[in-house]
N, C-alpha and C positions, 0 to 999 in steps of 0.2 A: 473393435466395437461390437457386440452380439446383437446386431439387428438395428434397424432404423427406430424401433419404438423406444428402445433404451435411451437412445441419443435424444429423440424429439421430446419424449414426455418426462424423462428423469434427469439426464445429465445436462441437456441445453438449458432448461429453466434455471438450475442451479448456477450454471457457468454464467448466464446473463445477470442474475441477481448480484453475484460477487463481482463481476466485472464492473457492474453499474455503480456498486457500493464502493468499489475501489476508486473509480473516478471521482466520486463524491468526497472520499477521503483526501485525494490529492488536491482536490479544489478548496477544500476546508484548510489544509496545511499551507496551500498556496497563498490564500487570503491572510493567514497568520504571519507567513513570511514577509509579504509586502508591507503589513502594518508594522512588524518589527523593525524593518529597514528604515521606514519613514520615521519612527519615533527616534531611533538613534541618530539619524541623519539630521533631523529637524531641531534636536535639543528641547524638544517640548512635547507635553502630554496632550496637546490640543491637536487632534488629527481626525481623519474620517473613522467612521465606526468600522468594526470588523466586517460586517456583512456588506459593507459598500466596497472594501478591498477584496472581499470574496467575490462579488459580481465583477469587479474589474479583472480578476483572474479569469473569471468565467468568460468574459468578452474575448480575451486573449486565446483562451481555448476553443472558443466557438470559431475564431477566424482560421485557426490551425487544424481545426477538425476536419476541414474540407480537403486536406491532403488525401489523395485517392486511396492509398494502401500501405501495408506493411514496408513494402520496398521503397516507398518514398520517404519513409521515415528513418532509412538507414544512416544518413548523415546526422540527424538529430539524435539517434541512439548513441552514436560515438561520442557526440558532444555531452550527453548525459552521462556516459561512463566516466569520462574525464572530470566532469563536475563532481561526481560521487567520489571519486578518489581524493580530489583536492579538498573538498568540504569536510570529508571524514578526517582527513590529516589536520585541518585547521581545528576541528572540533576535539580530536585528541590533544592538540596542543593548548586549546582553550581549557580543557578538563584538567590537565597536568598543571597549568598556570594557576587555575583557581584553586586546586587542592593544595598547592604549595604556597598560596597567598597568605600573609599574616591575618588578613581580613577574612579568610575563608570560614564558612561556617563549620561548627563542630560536627566531626564526622561520627554517624550513628549507623551500624551496620546490623542493628537488632531488627527482628520482625515486630511490627506494631500491630494492635488490634486484638480482638478476641479470638479463641480458636476458629470459631465460624468464619470470621473475616479472613482469616490466614488461609483457610481452605478455598474460599471464594478467590483470594489473591492468586493462589497457586494456579487454578485453572484458568482464571482470567489471562494470567501471564502466558500460559501454554497456548492458549488461543492466539495471542498476539505474536508469539513465536511461530506459530503455523502460518500467519498471515505474512510475517516478514519473509520467511524462507520458501514458502509455497509459491508456485508459479502456474497460473492457469492458462497462459497464452503460449506455452510450449508447443501445444498441438498446433495452433495457428501459425507458428513460426515454422515448425517442422513442414506444414503444408506448403510453404513458400520456397523450400530448398529443393533444388534439382538433385534426383537420385545419382549415386548412392547417398543416402541421408544419414545412415548410422554413424559413420566416421565424423561427419560434420558436426551432427548434433552432439556427439560425445565430446568433441574438442570445444564447442560451445559451452557445454555445461561446466566442463572442467575450468574454463576460464571465468565462467560466472561465479563458481564457488570459490576459486582463488582470489578474485576480487572481494567477496564477501569476507573471506579469512583475513585478508590484509587491511580491511577497512572497518567493517562493522563489529568484529571481535575485539580489536584494540579500543574503539570508541566504547563499547560496552564495559569493558574492564576499567579503562581510565574514569570513565563518567560515574561509576559505582565507587571506585576508590576515592574520587574527589568529593562526592555529594552524598554518599551512603543511601539510606532510605528516604531521603528528601529528593532524590533525583526525579526530575520531571519527565513526563512522557517526551517532551521535546526538550533535549538535553541542553540546548541553547538558552533556555528560560532560567537555567541555573548559573548562567555567566555573569549574573549581576545580582546585587544584594537588593533586599527590599527598601533599601535607603538610597538605591540608585547608583551605588559604586560598582563600576565594571571591572571585572577580574582580568579582561583581556582587552587589548587596544581596540578601539571602536572601528578601525578600518577592517580588523579580522572578523569582527562580529558582522558588518555589513556585507563583506565579501562572502562569508559563509552563508548568509541568507540569501544572497544573490545566486550562489551556486545551486542552493537547494530549490530555489524558484525554477531554474533551468531545469533541473531534473524532474520536478513534479509536473511542469508542463509536458515533457516528453512522456512521462509514465502515464499521465491521464490520456494521452493520445494512443498509446500502445494498447492500454486495457479497453479502449473504446472500440478498437478495430474489429475484434470478434463480433460484436453486436452490429456494427455497420456492415460487416460482410454477409452476416446472416439476413438482415433486413434487406439489403440490396439484391440478394438472390431472389427475393419475391417481388420487388417493385421495378427492377432494372429490365429492360429489353436487351438481351444478348445478341439480337439480331442487328442492333444499331451501335453507332460508336459511342464509346464512353462519354465522350464530349458533346453528344447531340443534345439538343433541348429536351428531348423526351426523357433522356436519363439523368441530365444535370439537375432538372427541378426536383424530381422525388428524392434524389440523393441529397441535395440541399436541404430539403424541408425535414427529412428524417433525421439527418445528423444535427440540424439546428435544434429540432424538439428534444432530441436526447440530451445535448449539452445544456440546454436552458433548464430542463428539468433537474438535472445534477447539480446546477449552479444554484437554483432556488433551494433544493434541499440542503445543500452545504451551508447556504447563508442562514437558514433556519436553525440548523441543529449542528453548531461548530464545536462538536466534542470528538476531537480527532482519536484519543486514545480508546475511547468507547467503541467508535466505529471499527477500529482495527481488531479489537477482541471480538466483536460479533462477526466480523468477516471471517476471522480464523475459525471460530466455533462452528457456524452454519455451512460455510463455503469451503474454505481451503482445507481443512481437516478431512471431511469426508470426500471431497474430490481428489485430493492429493494423496491421502494416506488409507483410505478405505475402499473406494469404488475400484481402483486399478487393481487391488488384489482380488476383489469379487469377480472382475472380468477375467483375471488370470486363471482363476479356478474353472469359470464357466467355459472359457475358450480352449484352454490347453488341458483341462480335465485330469490333473494329478491324481493319482490314487490316494487312499487314506494310509497306505504304507509308505508313501514317499515323505520325506522331511520338508520338502517345500509345500506341501498341502498344509501341514501343521504350523509352519512358519507364517503363511498367508492367513490361516484362520486365526492365529494368535494376534497378528497385526489388525486384522479386521475387529476382533473383540476389543482389543486395547484401546484403539483409536476411536471406536464407537463410543466407548465409555467416556474417554476424554472429550469427545465432541459434545456429547450431552450434558456432561457437567461443566464444560467450558461455556455452553450455550447458556446455561442457567446462571453462571457467574457473571457473564458479560452482560446479560440482560439486567441482572441486579445491579451492576455498576452503571449501566445506562439509565436505569430509574433513578438512581442517586444523582446523577448528573442533570437529569431533567427537573429534579426538585431543587436543585442547587442554581441552575441557570433558566433562562427564559427564552422563548423563540427569538431568533435574531439577536441573541446576547452579544455584547460587546466585551469578549473575554481578553 
């Protein structure tokens, strides 16, 4: 990192915004998961509003947010990994079952909309992909590992992308095969017809949402930790015990305010896919695909005669353009959602 000013005035604010918005997205989807499980289990459409389920998820998150550090989340992270593998397997099973069902919707793989809408859709999708596969907490995780760190981080990243390869890729392929261009941002919403006919057994539907709920709780805690760590560097007294009243009170207040604000925003604007796109465009793309290349050139100073210099310059220009166009596309989609829904919408 070339100096504290870069970190304090450029990188850190972006990282805070994206981590906060990721927590909001997790709470949005967590509320939707709770509502979906309730609807299926109760066999009735009369249930709490979405914002009430969102606030319930926020309360659970509020309690667990007081776990002290990344290290204290290690067992929850393992649980989240297992939940991810199982629910993706169940979702693939559901997609294949739905696609092979006699009552399955007609498959249409064509691109709909005007040329302008298609362009917006492409860059909106690229922004979502950046959000899905980017990871801003790697630096924080790296800081908690005892040296030597390179080998440990390499193994960890290989495992992460292996899990993505065997879970999200089959899910994306099977989901698009089954539902085509009518695929929902939340693929489980395609598992039943508009008339209420379920393409999969209800037990698998409830179980899948339950596992998603577990992963969302853990993900929201993980993405909140960088902010907690930064805040507590300013408000905690290192000379006193972590469990002294002097440190417990400000830690409790700061973490509670952060979680309450995220929950309130999630309840007000429950547009999960729009949040994903905006996050990818304004946060993940520049922080993961642009800024590291700029730092590489500044710190290592490759000459213009070196191929690494031009590779990094090409990446900077390409992903900067993608970020700008993705930002415009995601804001466009967000405005459409705002016109379609209202605050505290019961989606």
